[in-house]
N, C-alpha and C positions, 0 to 999 in steps of 0.2 A: 504494500500500500504506500509506503514511504517513497519507493522508487517511482510509482505512478504520479504521486503528488509533486515530487522533485522535478521530474521530467515535464510535467504540466506547467510548473513555474518557469522552467527554462523556455518552454515553448512560448509562453506569454512574452518573454523578453525578445525572442527572435521572430515573433509574429510579423512585424513589418517586412523583414527580409523574405519570409515565407510568402507573404501576400504579393511581393514584387515578383517572385518566381512563378507563382501559380495564378496570379491575377484573379479573375473571376471564378477560378476553380479551387479556391482554398478550402471551402467546406467539403467539396468532393474529395480532395486529397485527404482531408481529415477523416472522413468516413471510411476511405480505403485503408488508412492507417489503423483505424479502430478495428475494421474487419480482419485485417491480417493479424493484428495483435491478438484479438480474441481467438482466432483459429489456431494460431501458434500455441496460445495458452491452453487450448482444449487438447492439444496433443503433446504438450511439454512433459518430458520425462527426466529433464535435468534442470538444475538450478540456472544454468546459463540460458537455456531456451526460455524458461519462465521469466528471467530478467529481461531478455530481449523483447519478449511479448509485453511486459509491463512498460518498457520504455516506449514502444510503439503506441500502446493504449494511452499512456500519459501524454505523449506528444500530440496525439489525435485530439484528446479531450482539451488539452491546453490551447490548441488552435481553434477548435470548434466553438467553445464556450464564448470567448470574446467576439468571435465572428457573428454569433447569434445576436449579441447586443449591438454590434456595429450595424448589422443589417436592420435591426429594429429601429435604430436611431435614424436611418435613412428613409424608412417607410413611414414612420409615425410623425404626425405634425409636431412641431417644436413644443407647443404648449402641453402636449400629452406624453412627452418622452418619459418624465419621471414616473408617472402613473403606469405607463406601459412597461418600463423597466422593472418596476415593483411587481407587476403581475408576472412578467417573464421570470424574474428571480424566484418568486413563490412557486411558479410552475416547475422550475428546475429542482427546487428543494422537494416538492411534492413527488416528482419523478424519482428522486433518490430514495425517498421514504417508501415509495410503492415498489421499488425494485425487488425487495425480498418477497412481497406478496405475488408479484408477477412471476418470479422464479418458482414459487410454490405452485402457482396455477399451471405453469408450463410443465413442471415435473409431474403433477397429478394428471394433466391431460395427456401427456406423452407416455407416462409410465416409467419415465427415466428422470429422476431428480438429482443425478450426480452433477457435481460442479463442472466436470468436463463437458457434459451435455449442455449445460447452461452457457458456458463460454462458446461452444460451437453455435448454439442458437443465436447468441448475441452477435457473433461474427457474421453469420448469414444475414441477420437483421441489418447490420451495418452495410453489407454489400447490397442489400435490397434498397436501403436508403440512398446509397451511392448511385444505383441505377436510376432511381427516381430523380435525383439531382441532375444526373447526366441528361435525362430526357427533358427536364425543365430547361437546362442550359441550351440544349439543341433547339427547342421551341423558341426560346428567347433570341438566339442567334438568327434563326430563320425569320422571325418577325423584324429584327433589326435590319437584316439584309433586304427584306421586301419593302421596308420603309425607305430605304435608300433609292430604290428604283422608281 
């Protein structure tokens, strides 16, 4: 857990450089990192593999969380940003709180409540989120290109 937190902190410091490299695909990049990290963790049988997975997960979370707030501040009218950020923050904390219940539900529904299965499920979920983001980016690019014509 400390490695995830420490790497997340580092990601926050280097986020401007990450955004310069990945431009509009920073959230996509973060989802892919999360997916890879969780899938590695689901199959990690050594401390080194588990640490590598935790670094990827921490970096992914460390980039995606501020990007959510940055995106929010671009979309929401200036007079509503504080309220919107408060709701967003509360939603993130609620999601953290609900994770154990969601894991329990997934375990009950699947008949497999092992941590490895949970990490695999979260990895697949991150890749599904990345696919949705990729589709949204493609639609946005298509609209932008058609507006130029």
